[in-house]
C-alpha positions in Angstrom: -13.2 1.8 -39.2 -15.0 3.7 -36.5 -14.1 7.2 -35.5 -12.1 7.4 -32.2 -14.1 8.4 -29.2 -13.2 11.3 -27.0 -11.9 8.9 -24.4 -9.6 7.3 -27.0 -8.3 10.7 -28.1 -7.6 11.8 -24.5 -5.7 8.5 -23.8 -3.7 8.9 -27.0 -2.8 12.6 -26.1 -1.8 11.7 -22.6 0.5 8.9 -23.9 2.1 11.2 -26.5 2.5 14.0 -24.0 4.3 11.7 -21.5 6.5 10.4 -24.2 7.4 13.9 -25.4 8.2 15.0 -21.8 10.4 12.0 -21.2 12.3 12.6 -24.5 12.7 16.3 -23.7 14.2 15.4 -20.4 16.5 12.9 -22.0 17.7 15.4 -24.6 18.5 17.9 -21.8 20.6 15.3 -20.0 18.2 14.4 -17.2 17.2 11.0 -16.2 13.5 10.5 -17.3 11.2 9.4 -14.5 9.9 5.8 -14.6 6.4 5.2 -15.7 3.9 5.5 -12.8 0.4 4.2 -12.4 -1.5 7.4 -12.1 -4.4 5.7 -10.3 -2.2 4.7 -7.4 -0.5 8.1 -7.3 -3.8 10.0 -7.2 -5.1 7.7 -4.5 -2.1 8.4 -2.4 -2.5 12.2 -2.9 -6.2 11.9 -2.0 -5.3 9.9 1.1 -2.8 12.6 2.2 -5.3 15.4 1.8 -7.9 13.5 3.9 -5.4 12.5 6.6 -4.4 16.1 7.5 -5.8 17.3 10.8 -7.2 20.9 10.9 -5.2 23.4 12.8 
């Protein structure tokens, strides 16, 4: 078996971190947020930053 790459390790850590966060919220009695596609969310944030007019 090959050693995992840095990209594999980063993806695994992000997945575990999100799961831990959702479980932590659940244990505290909050409703955990639904899974979001981060690519679409980042694109929306980037679009908002670019669409602002300078004052």
